[in-house]
C-alpha positions as CSV (number, residue, x, y, z in Angstrom):
1,M,-2.6,18.7,-2.0
2,S,-1.9,18.8,1.7
3,G,-0.3,16.0,3.7
4,G,2.0,13.1,3.3
5,P,2.8,9.9,5.1
6,K,4.1,11.6,8.2
7,D,0.5,13.0,8.7
8,V,-0.8,9.3,9.0
9,T,1.1,8.9,12.4
10,P,3.8,10.7,14.5
11,R,5.7,7.4,14.7
12,F,5.8,7.0,11.0
13,E,9.5,5.7,10.8
14,R,8.9,3.0,13.4
15,W,5.5,2.0,11.7
16,V,7.4,1.7,8.2
17,R,10.1,-0.4,9.9
18,N,7.5,-2.8,11.2
19,L,5.6,-3.0,8.0
20,A,8.9,-3.8,6.2
21,K,8.8,-7.2,7.9
22,V,5.5,-8.3,6.5
23,P,3.8,-8.4,3.1
24,V,2.0,-5.3,2.0
25,F,-0.2,-4.8,-1.1
26,A,-1.6,-1.3,-1.2
27,F,-4.5,-0.4,-3.6
28,A,-5.4,3.2,-4.4
29,G,-7.4,5.2,-7.0
30,A,-5.7,7.8,-8.9
31,K,-8.6,10.0,-8.8
32,D,-9.1,9.7,-5.1
33,R,-9.4,13.1,-3.5
34,V,-10.0,11.7,0.2
35,V,-6.6,9.7,0.4
36,P,-4.6,10.6,-2.7
37,A,-2.8,7.8,-4.4
38,E,0.4,9.7,-4.1
39,R,0.2,9.3,-0.3
40,S,0.0,5.5,-0.6
41,Q,2.8,5.5,-3.1
42,R,4.9,7.4,-0.7
43,V,4.1,5.0,2.1
44,I,4.9,2.0,0.0
45,A,8.2,3.7,-1.1
46,A,9.2,4.3,2.5
47,I,8.4,0.7,3.4
48,R,10.8,-0.5,0.4
49,K,13.4,2.0,1.7
50,A,13.3,0.4,5.1
51,G,14.0,-3.1,3.5
52,G,10.4,-4.2,2.7
53,K,10.9,-6.4,-0.2
54,R,7.3,-7.6,-0.1
55,A,5.6,-4.1,-0.4
56,R,3.6,-3.3,-3.7
57,I,0.9,-1.0,-4.9
58,K,-1.5,-1.1,-7.5
59,V,-3.2,2.3,-8.6
60,Y,-6.3,2.1,-10.5
61,P,-6.2,5.0,-12.9
62,D,-10.0,5.5,-13.3
63,E,-11.0,5.1,-9.7
64,G,-11.5,7.4,-6.9
65,H,-12.0,6.6,-3.1
66,N,-14.1,3.6,-3.8
67,A,-11.3,1.5,-5.7
68,R,-12.0,-1.2,-3.2
69,R,-15.0,-2.3,-5.4
70,L,-12.6,-3.4,-8.0
71,V,-10.0,-4.8,-5.5
72,Y,-12.2,-7.1,-3.8
73,T,-13.8,-8.5,-7.0
74,T,-10.6,-9.3,-8.8
75,A,-8.4,-12.5,-8.6
76,E,-5.3,-10.3,-8.0
77,L,-5.8,-9.6,-4.4
78,Y,-6.6,-13.2,-3.5
79,D,-4.0,-14.8,-5.5
80,W,-1.3,-12.7,-3.9
81,M,-2.8,-13.0,-0.3
82,F,-2.9,-16.8,-0.4
83,S,0.5,-16.9,-2.0
84,Q,2.2,-15.4,1.0
85,K,4.4,-17.6,3.5
86,R,5.6,-16.9,7.0
87,G,9.2,-15.5,6.7
88,G,9.0,-15.6,2.7
89,D,10.8,-13.1,0.4
90,E,8.0,-12.9,-2.3
């Protein structure tokens, strides 16, 4: 595998510090060869390291790049999204 989070943007550290201030819920397919799940996991880890307490990830073990088809059809995303509050900690 090539690449990593810094391949996303040359301003990765600034980007991560900004994302640490807002809720982030990432989704990935473990079998994705376009955007490997490991890359998303590293980004979430960097957000958490920067103080992002509201950053989380869900990896679908049997999905590839089209994991969104599951994401958008489950209540989990919408329950999480509509539970967010401005300035909230969780």
